[in-house]
Structures are given as structure tokens and as C-alpha cells.
N, C-alpha and C positions, 0 to 999 in steps of 0.2 A: 562811513557816515551812519550815525544813528537814525533810524526811522522815527519820526515823531509819532506820538500815541495815535493821532488821528489816522495816519497812514497805516499803522499796524492794525487799527480797528477795521479800516476799509479792506485791508488785505485779508484779514480773518473773515470778514463778511463775504468777500469775493470768493475766497477758497471754499466757503460753505456752500456756494452755489454750484460747485463742480461735482462731478460724480465721485462717489466714495473711493473707487479704484484710483482715480486721478489724484485725489487728495493724498492718498496713501503714498503714491509714487513721488509726489512733490515733497512730502514730509521726509521720506527715506533719503531722497537725493539731497535736499537742501539742509535738512535739520539733523539727520543721522549720518550724513556724508557717505552714504553707500554709493558705489559706482553703478552705472546703468547696467553693467553686466551682473552685478550682485542682485540688483532689484529684479532683473530678468530671471535669474535662477530661482528666486523666491516665488515669483508669480507665474512662471512658466512661459513668459514672453521672451523673445530674442532681445539682445542688447539694442539693435537698431529700432525695434518696435518701441522699447522703453524710451529711447532718445526722441522718437517722433511724438510719443505721448507727452513727454515733458515739454517739448517745443510747443505743441498745440495747447497744452495746459497754461503755459506762460502767456501765450497770445490771448487765450480766453480770460485769464486773470487780469490782464491789462485792460481788456474790453469791459469786464465786469467792474473794475475799479473806476473806469471812466464813467460808466453808467451810474455807479453809486455816488460819484462826486457831483453829479448833476441833479441827484434826487433831493 
């Protein structure tokens, strides 16, 4: 399903609130379709650490998007 422009805008705004390292991991994983292992090799983290980073990032993104939708 296509995200509507408003959703995309709030996603971008929410992403911008995350640490740069986290933005990078999300970008590589979801947009460049790298595996967690590949991202780990690039950044020097283990695959399980990257997995945890991504899970936490998604949780934070969801919270940020909820905050933004009420502003």
C-alpha cells in the first residue's frame, strides 16, 4: 500500500529526530535492502546489535510519529 504524502512527511520528520547512526541503519536496511549482517560489517557492530538498533529505532519512529500527529 502506498503511504500518503502526509504519512511520508511525518515519517521523514520522525526520522530526522533520531540519531544519525540510527537514521543510517534504517536507510541501509529498508531502502538499500542490506542485511543486518552487512550493515554490521560496515559499522563494526554485530548482526544482533544492528537488529536491536533497528527494532528500537522502529519503536522510536512510531512514538515520534504519534507525537507529531498530535502537534
